N, C-alpha and C positions, 0 to 999 in steps of 0.2 A: 502493500499498499504503500503509497506518495506521503501518507500522512507520517505514517509509521518511519519511512525515510529522510523525512527531514526533521521530525523529532530526533530520531537515531545521531544523525548530523549535527544536530544542536547541543547535545549531550558530549559526544565525542568532543567537541570544540569548546566545552564549560570545560570539559575534565582535564585539557591540554593548557587552558590560559591558567585555571588553580592550580598548575602541577607545577608551573617554575616558579622557583626559589629567589623571590623580590629581595631579598635582604644579605644576597651576598657581599663583603664588604661594605657596608651599607651601615651607618648610625648619623645619631640624633646631634645638631647641632648644640653647642652652648647653652640654649636656651632649655635644652631637655634635662631634664632630671637622671633619667634610665637609660641607659642604650639597648635597645630590646631586638633579642634577635628570632627571626622566623621560629629557628629549632624550639625554642622553649616558650611561644606565647604562650603555651595553655598554664604553664604552672607562672610565669607571671601574671597571665588574666586570674585565676584561680586564686592566687596570693590574697587578692584585695576582700575574695567571695567570701574566704576561707571561714572567719567568725559569723557568715551567714550560715552555711551549709549546714547540715543538718547531720550531725557526723555518727553513725548508723551503719545498720549491715548492709544497708541500700545496694550499696558499690560492689557487695559480694553477685560474683555471677554475671557481674555486667562487662560481658565481649573485650579486650583491648586486641586480640589478637589482628593481625592482618591474613592469618593461614585462612584460604577459602572465601574470600571477601568476591562478591559480584560484582558486575560493572555497574551496576547501580548505586549500591553500596560504596563504591571508587567514588562516583559522583557527589553524591552527597557528604561524604568525610570531607573531600576538597573545597568545598561550598564551607560547608560549618567551619570548617578550620580557616577559609578564608573572611569569614565573620567572628570571628574569635581575635583573628588578628586585627583586621582594622578597629575591632573596639579598643582592644589592647594598645594600638598607635594614639588612637584618640584621647584614650583616658591617659598618657602618659605624657603629651605633646601638650605645654599649658598655650602654644600658639592657635592648635588644631580645637582645641578643649574653647577658648573663645571663640575661635571661628564658631564653631558648632550650636554653642550656650546661647549665642547671637544671634544666631538664625532659627531656635526654637522660639526665642523670646519675638521675634518678628511677627510667625505663626502664630501665636501662642500657645504654643504646645510645650506643655509642663512635663510630658514623657522622656524619659532620655535613653539612650542603648543599656542593655541590661545584661550582663553576664550568667553563663547557664554553670551546671556544675552535676559533675558527674552522680550523685545520690538522688537526684528529683530530675526525670526527664521532662518534666511538664517546663522548667528553669530553661530548655531549649525552644521549647515551644514559644514561651514567651519572648526568648530574644530571637527568633526569626517573626513572631507579630511586632515587634518594635521595632526592627527593618521594615518594615512592612510599611509601617504607622511613620515612621521617618523616613522614608523613599525619597521627597522632596528635596528634603536637608542634605542626603548624602547624597543626591546627585549633585548637588549644589555646592559641596565641600569639594568633589572632584572637578569640578567647570573653575573654579574659583583657586586649586591652588599652585598655580602661579602667580597669583598676586596675593599670597600669605606670607613672602619675604622668608621662604622656605630655603633652606642646601639644597644644590642639585643632588643630592643623594637622597635628603627626604622625600623629594619630588618623585624619586624616581622610586622609592618608596613605598610612597601613597600613592601610585600609580598603578602598583602590582594587587595593589587591595581593592583597582575602580571592579563595582559590579557591571558588567553587562546586561544585555536586555534578556540574554537566556540566563542566565545568574536570575534578574529579579522574576524570572516566569519559573524554575526551579523553584524557588523560595517559596512562592505563591502556592503552587502545587504540593508540598509540602505541607505547608499548611493548612490546606484546604482537607488534607487527609487524614493531618495529626488533629484538630478542630475535635470531632466526635469525639478521641479521647479523652481531651479535654476537658471538657463538660461532662463525659461520664464521671472520669475522676473526682470532679467535683461535686459531681451529684451525688455518689455515694460514699464523698466524704463526711457526712455531718454528721452535727452533735447532739444534735436537738428532734430526732424526729427518726426512727427506725431504717436501718441504710442495709442490713443484709438481705432483706426481700429482694429490693428492687434493685439489687446488684445483679438476679439474674436475668430479669428484664434487660437491665442493660448489657450485659457477655451477650445475650443473644440477638438482642443489635445490629450490637459492634460485629457481629458474628455477621450477621445478615448484609452487614454496610461492604462490608472486607468479600464477601463471596461475590456480590453483585454486581456487577457495571453497568452504568448508564453508554447510551449509546455516543454521549456527546465530551465522554470522557476522553482525557488521553492518555496516547499510551503509557506517557513515565506517570501517571498516578493509576494506571492500572498495576502498573510493574510495583508500585509501592507497595500499591494493597496486596499485591502478593508476598512481599517480603513481610508483611505483619500477617497476613493470614498464616503462613507457614509457622513462625513462632507463637502465633495466637492459639493452634490448635494446639501445638508445644503443652503449652502452660498450662491449657487450660482444661485438655479433654486427657490429659493422662493420667490423672489422680479420680480414679471411680470412687472412692468413699469421698473427697471432697465437693466433687459434682453431686453425688448424692445429697450430702447434707446441704446444700446451696439448694437444693430442689425443694427439701422439706421445711427452710426460712422462706423460700418466693409461695411458698402457697400458700401463707398467712398471708402474705399483701395480695393486695386487691390485685397489684399490678403485673404480680410473677407471678400470680393464681392465672390472669388472659394469658402469660407466654406459654404456660404451661403445657404440655397435649395431653388427652384424655388420657392418653397409658401411663403417661407421666401421675399426673394426680392418683390415679386409683391405686398405683403404687404409693406414692404418698398418704391416698386414705388407709389400705390398708396398715401401715408404718404404726397410723396414727390409733387405730383401733386395741392395736396390738400392747401399744404403750398404755393407753386408757383401760383396756383388761386388764393387763400385770401391775395398774398403778406406778407406771416408771416414768416418770415425764424428765427424764435427767437425756439434754441436746444429743449428749455423745454416744448416745446407745444406740441411737437411730440407725437405722440399715434400712438402704432402699435397694431396690437392684437398678443397678446403674444402664440407664440408657443414654443412648448417642443424643446429645441437644439438635430436638429440631425447631424451626423458627414456624410461628403461627404468626405468619401475617394479617394484620388487622386494620382494613380500610374498614370505619364505618363515620355514619357522619355521628356530629356530638352534639348532645345540646347542651345547650350554654345556659346553665344556670346561674342565678344570683345565687351564689354558697359564699356566703360568710367565711368559710374556711376553705374556699376554692383559689388557689393560688392565681397571680397575675399571667397576664401572658408571657410574659418574658421568664420564665418560672426554669428551674434545671432541668426537666425533661425536656420541658419546649426547646431550650437552645439546645439540648442533644437531637432531638430530635430532627430540628434545622437544622444541626448540622450533618445529619446522615440522608435530609432530604427529603424530610415526608413531615406530615402538619396536622394529618385527620388520622383521628382511629376511634372503634369500637370496640368492646371487648367481644371475642368473639362468641358466636352462640352454641348456648353449651346444653346436651340432651338432658331432660329430666328424666331421671334414669329412677323410678316409683320402688325399684327391687328393696325393699330393707336388707342389702347388701354392708349396710356400713348402720352408725347410730343414729338416732335423727337429727344432732346437733351440724353432722356431716353434709346428712341433707340439704338441713333448713342454711347452713354458710353456701352451698353451690348456688341454692336460688339467688339467698340474697346478694353474695359477690356479682354474679352476674347480672344481676337486675342494677346495681352498685355502679358496676363497669359502662353501664348503655349510659348513664347519666355523665358522670365523670371522664376525661382524657387523664389517661397514666399522670401522675405528678406524684413528686417525692413526700408528700405530707398523707397520700392518701389512705396508708397502711392506719395511722393514729385516728383519722377520720372516721373508718371504716367502723372501727374495733372501739367507738365512744359513742356509736350509731347504735352498735348490735350487741357490741360486748355481754350485757344483761338478758339479751334472746340465746345467746350461744353461751350459756355458762363452763361448759367442758374444753370447749375448743378456747372460750376466751381466756382462761387461766392457762391455756398451754402457750395461746399464742404472747401472754405478755412473759413468759417464759423463753421463748424463741426469739423475738422479737426484741429483744433486751442484749441479745448479742450484736455486735457491730461487725462488719466485714473488713475491718484494715487498723492499726493501728493510728488515724488521723485525730482518736483525742490526747493522745499522749504525746502524736508530734504535731506541733504547729506545722504550716503548710513551708517552703520553703523560702526565704528572701533573697535571691539570688544575684541580687547588685548590691554592692556595698555602697556605692558611687550615687545612685539614684534608685529606689524601692519600685518594682514594677507593681501597676497597678491596673487589674483588667479590668472589662467594661461594666462586670456585674458584679456585687460581693451577696451575700448571704448575710441574711439577717437572722436573730436567735431562732427564728421559724424556720429556717431554711431557708426562708420565700427571698426570692430574686427579685430585685426592685429596678426598674430601669429609673434615672435619671433625666428629662428630658428637659433640652431648652434652648427657647426659641433663638432662634438668628435672625435679624433686622437685614434683609436685601434694601438696597438701594430703588427695587422696584413695590415696594411696600410685600412685597412675599417674605412668606414663612417657610422653613425646614428646620423640620427637627430632630438633633441630634444627640446621640448618645455619649454622655457624659461621665467620667469618674465618679463614682459614688465618694461621697465623703463622710469615713466614718468618726465617731465622736468615741474618745478615749476615756471621757468622766467615769464612767465604771466599770468592774472589773469584765461583764459584759459587754459584748461591742452591740453598739446600736446602730440602723440607718437614719439617717438624716435626712427625710423626704424633700421631695422641692416643694418649695411654697405655688398656689398657685395663681400667684402675682405674673409669675413666669411664663403663662402660657401669653402674656398680654405683651412682654416687654423683653427686653434682651439684656446682657450685662454688658457694657462698653470695654476695653483695654483695663481702662483704670475700673480696677474693680468699687471705687468708690461711689461709680453710677452705674446709670440705667437709662436704657436709653427705649419711650414707650412706643411700640409699633404701633397704638392705637390713633395718636397724633399725628396730623399732617406734618410738622416741621419737625418731624422727630426728638421731640423733646427731651433733655437730659434730666434727670432725676436723681436727687444725693440718697447712693444707698453705700453712708457711709458705716465701717465695721461691718457689712451684711448686715444690716436691718433695713428690712422691706415696709416699715411703719408710712414713711413719706409713700412712699410708693404707691401702698395699698391705696393711702387719704386719695389720691390723685384719682385712680382707675375708679374709686367709687364715684366720688364729687363729680368729673370733668366726663367721665364714658358710662354713669353711673351700671356697673358692673356691680348689682345688691349681692353677688354668689361670696362675693371676696368681703363679706360682714363675718368679723370673729362671733363666734357666740358667746355666749357673758362666762362659760364653761373656761372659755381661753383666750378669756383678756386676764391681763395684767392688772394684778390690783395691786396698789401703794398701799403695802408692805409699814408697821410699824415706824413712825422715822425716827432713822439712827442719828444719833448726835455727830453734825458736820465734823466738827471739826478733831471728833476723837477716830471717826473715818477716816480721815486724811493721814491722822498719823498712824493709822495702822495700812493705808493702802502705802505708804511709804517707809514704811519695817518691812512688809512683807516685796518690795520690790526692791529692796534693798538685800534683802535675804535671797532673792532671785540671784540677783547680782552678784554679791561675792560668794555665794554658794556655788554658782555655776548651775540654777534648777530651768528647769524645762518653764517657759512662760505660761505657761495652763498647769504648772503644780497645785496651786491653790484652788481649780475646781474639778480636781481630782475627787470621788466621792469620798476617799479615807482620810485626807485631810479636811477634806469643808467638812464631814460631819463634827472631827474633834473642834474647828473652830467654832462651828453652832452650838458648839454645848459650851465652849470655852465664853464666847461675845456671841450672846443671843443675838439675832436680825441683822447680823452683823455679814453682811456679801463680802469676798473677795474678789481682788481684781480680776479678769479676764485676761487673759493673752491681748486684747484689742487694747486693754489699756494699758497692759504691761510696755508695749511698744511703742505707745503714746509716749506712757510718761519716759523711754527708754529714750528718745530724742529727745522730749525735751530739757531731761538731765544729762545727754550730752550736748546739747548747745550751751548749757550752765558752764557746765566743769570746764569746757573749750574755752570759754568768755574767762572765767575764772583762772585757769591755765596764761592766760597773756597777759591779764592783769597781775599773776604774782609774778612774771618772768622782766615787768617792766623796772622793775629796780635792781636785775640779775645784771652785773657786768659783764660778767664771760663765764660761757658755756661749755661744756664737750659734749660729745654724742658718740653714741652707738647706734647703727643701723644695719640692718640684714633684709634679705628677702626671702620669703618661704612660700611652699603649697604645700595643701592639704591634701587629700585622697581624692577627692575629687580636681585636682589639678586646679584648684582656685588659689592665685597669688595675693599675699599681701608684704606690704613693706611697714616695718614698727621702726622708728624712730625715738630713741630715749635720753634724755639732758641728763647732766651730771653738772653740780655748781655750787656754790657756797653763796652760803645769804652773804648780804652785805655787812661788812667788816665782821665776819664769824665764819669760824673754820668750821664748820658745822657741815659736810657734808648732802649733798640734796641730790635726790634719785628722781626721776619721772617718766613718766610714759608720753611724750610726745604727741605724736601720732601713732595709730595700727588703723590701718587704711587698704584696702583692695586695692591689688595694680594689674589692671586689667591692658596691661600694654607688652610688647615685647619686651624680653629681659635685656634691653640693649644698655651700652652706656649713656648712650645722649636721652634716651626716655626716664630713667635712673636719675639721673643728673638735674634735668626739666624737672620731674617730682618734686625732689631732695631742694632744691630751688624754692619753687613756690609754697610747701608747706612750710617751711623758714619763712618767707618771707610775711605767710599766713601769720604765726606767733609772733611777729617786729623782733626777731632774733637771728636775722643772716649773717648781722657785722658782729654779732657779739662771739659768734662762734667758734673757739679756741683749739678745736682739734676732733677727731673721725675717727673713731676706733673699729674696725673691720676685721672679717676673716679675707684671706685669701684670694677670694672671687674675681677673677679677670675685669668682670664687667662692673661692678662695683668699684676695684680700686681706682679704673678709667672712669671713673663716674664722679669720685670723688677729684681727679687732680685734674677735670673738667671745669669745677665749679670756679666761678668768677671772684674767687678768694681766696686770699692768703693761708691758703687752711690744707696743710701735709696730713695723709693719712700715718694714723699709729697701728701698726701691727696689732692683730688679736696677738699675745705671746699664747694663751691655751693652744691655740690651732697651730702654732710651732712647734710643741708640747707634743700634740696630737700629732702631725707629723716627725717627728722624732721618734717615738715609743714608737706606732705602727709602722714604718718602714725599716726603724733601725732591727728591728725584735722580727720583723716580718712575721705579722701577725695576721695579717689576710691575703699573705699570697698563695696564688691555687700552684701548687706543685703537679708536674706533670710524670707521668710511668716511667716515662724511657728514661734511657740512660740515667736511670738512680743508683745501680750499683758503681759504675763506673765515677759519678761525683763521686758516690763515699769512701770509693779506693783513694782518689788522688786527694780528697779531704782529709783523710787520717792519715797518707801518707806528709802531707803539708804540715799536718802539727802533733807529730813525732817530737818527744821528748825525753827527755832522760829522767826527770824523778819518778821516784816510783808513786805517790800520791797522784801525778799527770795523769800517771799512765794506766792508773784503776779508774779514775773518774773517767777519762776517753773508752773506757772498754765499757762503764758504766750507760755513759753515752750511748755510746752501740747501740747495746743491747734497750735502750730503750728507745730508738729511734728502728730497729727492727720486730721489736712487737709492737711499735703501732703502725709499720707498714703493711701489714697484711690487711685483704680484703674480709673481715669475717664476715660478710653479712652474701658472700656467693650463694645461692639458690637456698637461702634460708626467709620465712614470713613468719608472721608475726600467729597465733591460734587466735581464735572465733572471739576470744576475750580482748583482743585488740583492734582498735579502730583503725589503722592505716598500716601499709605494708613497706616500710623505710628502707629503701636502699641505700647506700652507702654513696650512688651518685650524686643524689641530691640532698642530702642531709644537709649542705647548707641553706638551701632554700627552705625545706623544712622548719627548719631551726629556725631563721630570722622570719619567716612568717607570721609567728606569733608574737613577736617583737615589732612587727612593723608597724604599729601605732604608737611605738613610745620613742620611736627612731626619729630624728627631727629631718626632713628633708631642708638639706642645705649644700652651700660648697664645700664643707668637711670633707666626703669623701673623694673632692678631685686632691689631687695627688699621690692619695692611699697605694702604696705599690702593689701591686695582683700578678704581675710578672716574676717565674720562676728564674730568671735568666743571674746569673753572677750570685745566685745565694749561696751564703758559706755554710758549712755544714753545722755551724752553731743555730743559724736562723730555720738549719731542713729538723733538727732534733723539737727546737720549738713549733714549729707547724704543726708536727706530726703529733705532741702532744696538745697542744689548743683542739688538734680535728677531734683527737680522742674527746678530752674534755666535751664540746659541742655533741660530737654522737651520742655519747652517755646520757646528758640531759637530755636530748631528745626521744634517744629510746625511751627513759622512765617519763616523761612528759605524753609520750604516746600510746603509754600501754596502761591498763587498768590495774593487774595486778599488780607491777613494779610501783605503779605510782601508789596505792592503796598501802602496801608492806615499810616503801618510802617515809610516808606519811604518819603513818601509825612507829615508826621508831624513831621520826623526829616528838611525837609529841612523849613518848617514853621519857625522852632525855630536855623535855620542856622547854626545845630549840624551835622557834617561832622563824629564822629562818631558812631559806629555799634555794637551793639552787638556782642561779639567773642564767639567762643566754647574755651575750653579748653581740652589740652591734658593730659594724663598721663605719661610722657615723661621730663614735664617741670613744677612746682610749680605752676611760678609765672606768669603760662597760668591761672590758677584758679584765680589767685588774678586779672586781667587784662578780667576774665569774672563779676566777683563781680565788680569790679569796672566800667564798660560797663552799668551794671545793675544801681546802684547807680548814673552814669553820665547822662543817660537816663532816670529816674524816672517819669518824668512828660510822657514824651512819652507813657509808658508802661501803667500807670495810665487810659491814655488816651483811650490807644487801650480798654482796660477791662470795660470802663466807654461805651464804644461807640460798643462795639460790638453787640448790635442787631442791627443794622445802617449801618452794613455792607453785607447783604441780605446773611447771613453764615445760611445754613441749622442749625436746631432745635439739631441736634446731634453734630454739630462743636461748636455752642455756648456752650454746655456741656461742650464741651471740652476743649475749651477754659477759659469757669470759674473754670475747676479744677485744670488749672495753676495762675486763680488769686494771688496775692500779697498781702497779709493783712499786716497791720501796723505793726504787731509783727513780721512776715517775714523781712518786709525793716529794722525793729530795729534791729535782729538778723544780718542781710548781714552788715549795718551798723559796726557793733560791729563785727565781723570778718572784717573787714576793716582794721580797726584800728587796732587790734590786728598783721596782717600782715604787714602792711605799713614798720613799721619797718627793718624786713626780707627782701623786695623787695628794702628800699633803700640801706641796707647793699650788696646785692649780686649785684646790678649795680657797689656800690663802689669799689669792693673789686673784680671786674672783666673787672678792664680795661688791657689795652696793651701799653701805654704809659708812665705806674709810677708803681714805686715797688709798689706791690699789697699784698703781704706776710709777711710784717712788720704790713700794717695797718689792715689786717686780725682778730690777738688778739686781737685789739683795737673794733673793731666791736664787734666783738663774746665776749668779756668781757662788754659791753655794750646792747648787747642783752638778756645775762644771768641777767644782772641788771634790766633790764625791765621786763623780765619774775617774776623774784625775787617780787618785791618790787608795792605795788600796793597804787593808788590815794585814798584817801577815796569817792573821787567821780567817783569812777568807778562803772558799775556795776557786780550784781555777776553773770553772764554770762560773761561778761568781764574777770573774773578774774580764772573763769572755763575754758577756750580756753585756757589762761597763764598758768593755772597748766598742763593742756594739753601736752601743747608745749614746758615746761620745765621737765619733766619727759621724753621726746624722746630729749632733746637737751642734759640735761646731759647723758643718754645712747649712745650717735650716736659719743660726742667731749671729755667725760672725763673717757671713759672705756680705754681709748688707748692713754699709757703713752706716749711712744715713739714719735708720733707725736705732742701731746701737749708740750713737751720738747723743742723739736723739731719749733715748731710753736711759745716757748717763745724769742727761739734764735735770731729766724729772727725778733720779735720784739723790740727785745732789740734796734737795728740797725736802728729803727723809731724812730723819736723823738713822732709821737703820740701813736706807741707800747711801749715807751720807758716809756709813762707816765702810762700808762693802770698795768706796771708791777708794784708788792710789793717791797718792800728793800730785803727782805728774794728770792725773786726771782733774783732781779738784781743782786745780790750778787756769785747764784749758775752761774747766766749763763755767768758771769764775771770770774768766774775759774776756767768754760770750754774753755775758750778765752783765758785764761793763757796758760794754757795746749796747746793747741791748736798751740799759740806762740810758745813756747819754744820745740815742737817737732816739729815744721815745719809742720803742718799740718791744710791747706789751705782748705779741703771740707768740706763744709757746713754739708752733710747729714750723716757725723762722729759724732758730735758735740750732746754730752748725757749731760743733767742736772740732774740732782737731780729730782724728781718728786714732786713736790708742790701743795698743795690744792690753786686753782683758786681763788683770792678774789679780789674783786673792788675797787681799787682806786678813790673816787668818786671826779671830777676835776672842782673846779668850777673858773674861772680864766676870768681877763678883758680881751677882744678880740682886734688886730687891725685890720685893714684895709684888708679886704679880701671877695672875693665874696660872696654876701648872699645868691645866688645858687648851690655852690657848693656840689658833694657830700655828703660830711659830714654831711652840714647844713642839707640838708635834708634829714638824719636819724637822725640826734638830734634832728630834730623839730619833726618826726615822736615818739620819743622816747619820748619826753615832757622837753628837755632840749635846753635852747640854749646859757646859757653861762658858760664857762671852766678859768678853773686857772691851770696850773701846779703846781703839789704837792712839796711843799717846801723840799728838800731836804739838808739836815744837811751835810758840808762839812767835812767830815773824812780828817784831814790832815796826818794822818798815812801815812807814805809808802807801806802801805797791798799791793797797784794794780800797775801796771806800767804807767808811767806818763800819756799815752795814756787815759787811761780805768780814771784817776781821771779828767785829761781835758775832755774827753767827758762829764762826767757829768757833770761837770761846764758849758761846752759851751751847751750841749739839755736841762740844765734847766731851763736859762737865754733865749735858745729859743723858749722854751715852755713859758715863760712867755709874752714873743710878740708876739706869733702867737697863732691862736686858732686852731684844729685839723683840717687839711685837706689833701685830696691825694697825692698831689704834694709837701709835704713838708721833705720829705726823701730828694726827690730829691736837695730841693732849700737849707736842711743843710752840704748835703754830698759836695755839690758845694763851699759852703762859708767855711767849716772848713774841707775839707777834705786833704788838703797841710798840715795844722796841727796838723792831725791825720794821719801820714802815717802808721803806721800798721793795724789800726783801720779802714784809708780807703780802704786799699785793701782789709780786709774780707769783708768790707762792699759789696763792689762790687760784689763778690761771692755771697754772701747772697742774699743780696734782688733784685739781679736777677730772684731769683727763683718764679714763679706765684702762685697764692693762689688759683687758678682755670683753670679748662681746657677750660677755654672759647673761646683761641685761635685754639683751633681745634675745635671747636660748631663751629665756624664760616666760618671753612675753608670749615664745611660738609655745611650749607648755602649756602655757595657760588655754592659747585658743584651741591646742588640738582636746584638750578637755572642756572645752565650751562645745567647739565643735566634731564632738563626737558622735559614732552613726546614731545614737538613738535620738540626735538632733538634725535628721537630714535636712529637713523642710526651714532650719534656719540659712536665714539670707546671708550675704555676706554684708551688708551695710550695718544689722543687727548684730552679727558675732563681730564685726570690728569696734561698735558701741561697748557691746559688754566686755570687752577686753580692756578698754582703755579706761571707763568706769570705775571696775574691778579693782585699777591700779588709786581711782579717786577715792571711791567711797572707804569709808570705815565707819564700822558698827558700834 
């Protein structure tokens, strides 16, 4: 046939187009956060949806092998893979996401593309449905791809995902075939009506749908039906006992009864007679003769009764029947056999149910309606029906429907209310020619109670339609299309207009529905309570409708009778007013500030919505009390180019009237951020984020995230062993230990192993990293800190290889514990026995200290981990699981190396914490910390092991590279250190004189801008400080740091008091004051504030300069804190939170105190 030949050619073309690997050698540009490869699109795609995917046994039995796949399946695989790849690219790109969301808003489309997951087939149907729904937007994306300012490689990658007309045709045909299954699944998954009886009817109709083909059906649809029919028969008609049980349940449901054949009915009736005679009513003891499913086609005219219980025309069964192409039904005529072969109840039941089916079309609620009407007239069968219809046909009551899209929840066009009735909300759309058309809209679910309620559409929308601005509606009856206010969803004004102007008396509400004024509540007290509750929402990060929920609302009614808490609309209004108020208050507050330093950064959430944060740090006038505040937190709906960032930054600073007051900007090493600050028309230089430099030093020095290839491993080990051979016996012993650790950790212990039935996911060794970080992805900050982290195994050394293997073993062990119910239960019980609240924690690539915390958690839980390995044979695990767990077992050498790593990293951890404070000057202390860290790495104790020395050498090489190769930044750091007593003590005399010379030039030229200060670059030499300490807190950040590097006592270096008048009096006096001050105080984070509060007035010129210089933070941690807050506020439970409201919430959380 010509049609068949044409369809086969189309299918072959689709297959060839979709098989090409369009990502070879392609990568995303600087504006993209993650480089997505086509090979792992599935893993990247589901990583964001893993929180919403139901973890159960539904993935068992899902075929993933390509053995014996047929041609039609290959077409589907390629097309579905293209859908997933396109979603992944859109969601991972800020540029494409911004374009896609803008186009959706233009077309007033709230739905978004949604992910699918392996554990719920209907998620794939929803993904297909979302593609068809958004076809215009997707086509426009491909048409405008050259105008999006993407790199050529990105354009080529996007072109590879482009949908052809054949793709859309096959996708629509897939949708057509799957639609009956989707509605059937929903119909039999209800909780408020008997579903086991209706299941047999649905399965019978599905089988008929797959077996019969219409003349207009395409060849592709027929092939899809054949594929489904083969599996349908395999999974349903091979289990005779279950099918017999299903028929018994169907007998008691009017819809199922009409589907049974006469033979099947008699067989079930015989079983019921035996049950009643033997007084046995337990369902599982029923056995019926297994008969093949034969379909009774029901084609009769239905009488449309006006029944209160009868569901609307859009009920679940109607949707299902519409999907399979049938709309009218009549109960099959059953001959009334007068023979007394069964009890009277069965005879009467057949008569009743036959007449009942003639009056009602199939529906999910018919069984409840029938037995409510005839239950008393059928006493025996009524009791038996209660037992049998109480069973459900699936586990939908225990598992909520899968939410498959973490970025945007998919909402089908119909939803069920508590009575399982489906209500279609229709919205009138007004055209220019005054014609109206009706379009199904998504239902809105109210979560004011634990029970899901359906908000029915108001009758006023029969005569009006909402505008794009939801606060207005257009009257369809007015000739001039009058716009009427519907502020916050209220229809009162619109209702009054229709009644008064158009005489629509049917819209008058009865007295029972009119709102009556309650007892007047004290307005002053109401305003106070509103203010407190809204402040609670902002500070605690609660949802805007928290106080509308039934539980908290009931508590409020008991505590404060007659008080109505603010709804979410009132909260949003108040939020906007508060945002304006505090913004003006911030501007007024900054007018008295002479100098201010900034931190700034860009961040993108899981929906790839970008935000720009700017924080300000300054000293109050004539005071040395450091203030830190959020200046701006706003959406950044532009390309992440330096020009756009610089323009936005200038605009924000001008808005706050502080553009000319900025003395320094601290940020990370993002190239676009650096270029943006350099492009500012100000004399402001960028100050590096010291914490970011430490992050690169540790991750690249120790190779925490290097991905080691398996090729030529043995050669590399041999070469490194030969190059590190030494004479000392202790060193030889340590090298043998290290070699043993490496060999133990290299083995692939997961070959051919899988978890048992109690485990959720079969974890393979190759993707442990991805599985591991998927749970931590919500906590990982998406910023520039992953840039520069080395993942290549080129030129790695022997010690790094040891660390790589040990870190991988730690991550794999955590992954296995977290993914196994048996091991997790054992592990938690042992922790409780030892009264340990801590647990093993993941690490992420964007924060080195997460790896330190992981190592620390292992050492802290060593006893529990050892007990896990000792008791692994008593956990009733499979032999393969025991072998897998044994491969992760830690030897004494592993623990030794882990503790040595912990020892080396501990000073860096406490140094990072000390320099990340917001309430004290941190830039001056940073130089002291870096100087001490360098000394710690350069000097070795006699008792130090060879392994510790090697780790120190690795870190020292990277430390010198990241800190001492940038002369300008080091010079700037020394200037800041000069004004901090602790940093001053760490400077050499030569460095002090160089800084003082620069200060004199600044004062002489009346230039007080710290970022213009440049000093002569001199090598950093360490001044060892060994002094007596005075009374200070023993647990300060500096104390912890000094303890970590092995020092506990300090003394300020004695400075010869040069009486020559070579410097101004302030500098001379400052030297004397700070020297005596250091003799009385040990190093501490708060010393600079204490010193300048004491001596600031005696050093008027240096005091003013110190206010400018010491306000600069040493890290961008304040910006990162804002990102952590925004990640919590914008969590997936608050998917409806707009970018504007999220920005206001973060800004106000910093301003409002309770």
